[in-house]
MARROGU-129258 format. One record per residue (C-alpha): residue in three letters; x, y, z. Coordinates in pm, whole numbers, padded with zeros to 5 digits, always signed. Layout:
ALAXYZ...
END
This chain:
UNK+20160+15679+08511UNK+20080+15679+08140UNK+19843+15966+08061UNK+19518+15845+07905UNK+19340+16143+07748UNK+18994+16005+07670UNK+18786+16098+07974UNK+18947+16436+08032UNK+18886+16548+07676UNK+18526+16421+07682UNK+18459+16610+08006UNK+18610+16925+07854UNK+18366+16912+07562UNK+18072+16810+07779UNK+18119+17128+07982UNK+18080+17325+07657UNK+17796+17125+07505UNK+17536+17301+07294UNK+17319+17010+07183UNK+17340+16743+07456UNK+17283+16787+07829UNK+17332+16572+08136UNK+17045+16539+08383UNK+17228+16470+08708UNK+16903+16407+08896UNK+16829+16100+08683UNK+17157+15922+08760UNK+17072+15793+09107UNK+16719+15693+09009UNK+16856+15489+08717UNK+17086+15296+08949UNK+16809+15252+09207UNK+16566+15116+08946UNK+16792+14913+08721UNK+17118+14872+08912UNK+17029+14523+09031UNK+17091+14404+08674UNK+17454+14510+08673UNK+17690+14214+08663UNK+18045+14133+08588UNK+18129+14119+08220UNK+17996+13781+08100UNK+18209+13491+07991UNK+18380+13524+07654UNK+18282+13166+07579UNK+17971+13242+07378UNK+17873+13027+07077UNK+17968+13299+06830UNK+18314+13368+06980UNK+18630+13182+06886UNK+18827+13046+07181UNK+19106+12790+07196UNK+19298+12917+07501UNK+19608+13006+07296UNK+19755+13317+07140UNK+19550+13239+06828UNK+19246+13361+07019UNK+19416+13697+07077UNK+19501+13724+06708UNK+19143+13639+06614UNK+19008+13902+06857UNK+19227+14164+06691UNK+19065+14091+06353UNK+18721+14101+06517UNK+18785+14446+06662UNK+18929+14582+06339UNK+18582+14518+06193UNK+18365+14590+06497UNK+18160+14888+06384UNK+17834+15008+06226UNK+17594+14718+06168UNK+17256+14890+06128UNK+17087+14885+05785UNK+16954+15179+05590UNK+16576+15222+05612UNK+16407+14960+05395UNK+16715+14739+05369UNK+16725+14395+05534UNK+16923+14338+05850UNK+17256+14167+05784UNK+17258+13823+05950UNK+17487+13521+05957UNK+17386+13161+06024UNK+17599+12935+06241UNK+17498+12595+06377UNK+17132+12659+06302UNK+17117+13001+06471UNK+17103+13337+06292UNK+17312+13617+06440UNK+17310+13988+06357UNK+17522+14289+06446UNK+17837+14227+06648UNK+17734+13867+06717UNK+17690+13812+06343UNK+18036+13949+06275UNK+18191+13722+06537UNK+18001+13421+06401UNK+18112+13493+06044UNK+18478+13524+06148UNK+18461+13213+06364UNK+18313+13009+06079UNK+18570+13135+05831UNK+18862+13069+06064UNK+18746+12719+06154UNK+18696+12642+05785UNK+19062+12727+05718UNK+19066+13094+05620UNK+19398+13229+05763UNK+19242+13535+05926UNK+19515+13560+06189UNK+19793+13577+05927UNK+19897+13939+05872UNK+20028+13875+05521UNK+19695+13723+05424UNK+19512+14026+05559UNK+19723+14280+05371UNK+19646+14107+05039UNK+19279+14035+05107UNK+19043+14093+04813UNK+18690+14225+04813UNK+18570+13887+04689UNK+18747+13718+04980UNK+18577+13946+05232UNK+18237+13907+05070UNK+18274+13532+05113UNK+18381+13562+05476UNK+18087+13789+05561UNK+17827+13617+05345UNK+17479+13589+05494UNK+17134+13741+05461UNK+17148+14106+05362UNK+17475+14294+05324UNK+17697+14432+05597UNK+17740+14812+05574UNK+18072+14976+05486UNK+18214+14663+05325UNK+18481+14853+05130UNK+18592+15041+05442UNK+18617+14711+05629UNK+18837+14573+05353UNK+19063+14878+05373UNK+19090+14842+05750UNK+19186+14475+05729UNK+19448+14546+05466UNK+19585+14827+05680UNK+19593+14599+05984UNK+19793+14336+05798UNK+20033+14591+05650UNK+20104+14766+05981UNK+20155+14437+06163UNK+20409+14328+05899UNK+20588+14663+05890UNK+20597+14745+06263UNK+20521+14433+06467UNK+20695+14147+06286UNK+20361+14031+06150UNK+20207+13941+06485UNK+19979+14142+06715UNK+20121+13943+07008UNK+20434+14159+06988UNK+20217+14468+07030UNK+20034+14314+07326UNK+20368+14227+07489UNK+20494+14581+07429UNK+20202+14718+07633UNK+20348+14550+07946UNK+20017+14481+08112UNK+19862+14821+08046UNK+19529+14834+07864UNK+19574+15210+07823UNK+19917+15176+07663UNK+19783+14910+07430UNK+19490+15127+07319UNK+19710+15432+07268UNK+19963+15240+07059UNK+19687+15094+06843UNK+19572+15448+06772UNK+19926+15562+06698UNK+20010+15281+06456UNK+19675+15199+06291UNK+19491+15498+06134UNK+19159+15311+06136UNK+19169+15316+06518UNK+19225+15696+06535UNK+18890+15778+06683UNK+18949+16140+06782UNK+18829+16475+06654UNK+18929+16842+06669UNK+18660+17059+06829UNK+18686+17425+06939UNK+19063+17415+06920UNK+19101+17095+07125UNK+19125+16725+07043UNK+18847+16507+07181UNK+18944+16140+07214UNK+18718+15835+07219UNK+18932+15541+07102UNK+18631+15310+07119UNK+18759+15009+06924UNK+19111+15042+07061UNK+18980+15021+07417UNK+18748+14734+07328UNK+19044+14531+07202UNK+19203+14550+07547UNK+18871+14476+07718UNK+18802+14178+07491UNK+19145+14031+07561UNK+19086+14076+07933UNK+18746+13904+07912UNK+18858+13620+07686UNK+19163+13529+07895UNK+18995+13611+08228UNK+19264+13861+08317UNK+19552+13622+08253UNK+19815+13582+07982UNK+19751+13818+07688UNK+19455+13958+07884UNK+19644+14047+08200UNK+19603+14422+08237UNK+19653+14604+08563UNK+19470+14924+08471UNK+19131+14809+08346UNK+18972+15057+08585UNK+19119+15342+08377UNK+18935+15250+08059UNK+18625+15452+07978UNK+18296+15336+07833UNK+18296+15252+07463UNK+18110+15543+07305UNK+17876+15400+07041UNK+17514+15443+06928UNK+17344+15199+07170UNK+17454+15350+07501UNK+17317+15699+07425UNK+16985+15543+07323UNK+16956+15383+07668UNK+17080+15692+07852UNK+16815+15897+07675UNK+16538+15661+07788UNK+16676+15682+08141UNK+16647+16062+08102UNK+17015+16100+08186UNK+17095+16237+07841UNK+16871+16509+07702UNK+16895+16657+07353UNK+16821+17001+07219UNK+16490+16990+07033UNK+16636+17011+06683UNK+16883+16729+06750UNK+16613+16516+06915UNK+16400+16558+06603UNK+16688+16458+06375UNK+16746+16141+06574UNK+16378+16054+06593UNK+16350+16106+06215UNK+16650+15872+06170UNK+16836+16141+05981UNK+17206+16073+05929UNK+17455+16269+06136UNK+17786+16339+05964UNK+18082+16166+06126UNK+18269+16423+06331UNK+17990+16679+06339UNK+17943+16875+06661UNK+17619+16699+06749UNK+17768+16349+06713UNK+18080+16433+06912UNK+17872+16583+07191UNK+17652+16272+07211UNK+17956+16051+07249UNK+18141+16278+07491UNK+17838+16316+07715UNK+17793+15937+07707UNK+18140+15893+07858UNK+18071+16151+08127UNK+17732+15995+08207UNK+17890+15653+08252UNK+18138+15798+08501UNK+17851+15953+08696UNK+17672+15618+08699UNK+17988+15442+08814UNK+18018+15691+09100UNK+17656+15620+09196UNK+17730+15247+09212UNK+18036+15319+09426UNK+17830+15525+09669UNK+17609+15220+09714UNK+17906+15005+09810UNK+17976+14848+09468UNK+18339+14962+09468UNK+18455+14710+09209UNK+18224+14840+08938UNK+18429+14989+08654UNK+18329+15191+08350UNK+18347+14869+08149UNK+18090+14710+08381UNK+17859+15011+08346UNK+17903+15001+07970UNK+17795+14637+07959UNK+17505+14707+08195UNK+17373+14982+07968UNK+17428+14773+07656UNK+17230+14488+07817UNK+16946+14724+07904UNK+16949+14827+07540UNK+16839+14477+07442UNK+16507+14535+07621UNK+16215+14673+07419UNK+16159+14943+07681UNK+16486+15105+07581UNK+16420+15085+07208UNK+16113+15304+07194UNK+16306+15579+07018UNK+16582+15535+06760UNK+16953+15556+06827UNK+17148+15827+06648UNK+17268+15721+06305UNK+17617+15794+06180UNK+17802+15594+05917UNK+18150+15558+06065UNK+18428+15304+06106UNK+18476+15403+06470UNK+18166+15243+06628
END
């Protein structure tokens, strides 16, 4: 079986954590109190998602996940939002809405040669809305890279990469990381590499959701994917008292101070998030919910994060292309 290094490396660092700690006693109580809200991953067919039932949807999802990172504004700046069909969307939903609008208006977003020659002006037009999306230049670089690598290695079409994976979400994620530097979401800590591969794993999960496990989304190892370590899940896990921070780190987060990408504190937050999700998954399994995967738990936590109760304290802030 293909070795997938994400969880093992996260567990290795979690066992050596200095800033972030796992409260095992809070895991079962979280599932007992909130577990009734867990559900299968919802339908892809949301208003802001593109869907036509063909391989074009898979190509569009790839572009979406190249750009799927870091939406929060700096203090005092307006939230970036996009209007579509009379509704304003922000964050990930805003990104999807902007890309859907652009594609349906004729912008060839799924054409690799178009992506590799994209201009900043082009991207500003695609992502136009209220406010300004963070890391615009980095997003441009990532799209250009995506187009270039597809042309050079995959005959200009991400469908060849999906076919190469042969029904393995883990193989697909690992090859994305190998070929596309902007997906290389791993860091060297204490002499070891710690892997997260957040956006690479999400690409596989999005394909699986969009195609309902068929066609380009037919993966036989979805249960081997981990959670998608971002800034929202740790916020929820902290409110559930599953994650606990050393006092100085807790103060930094509460003060909305920026953490440097790749710093020890940030890597520990993300690694412990992955371990916590596995503990929660085990708790669901003990209660008879054997089909619950890490992806389900991830979505459950993300959904809880939309409730005001879980937004009482800030999420950690880190400007990064990885989440």
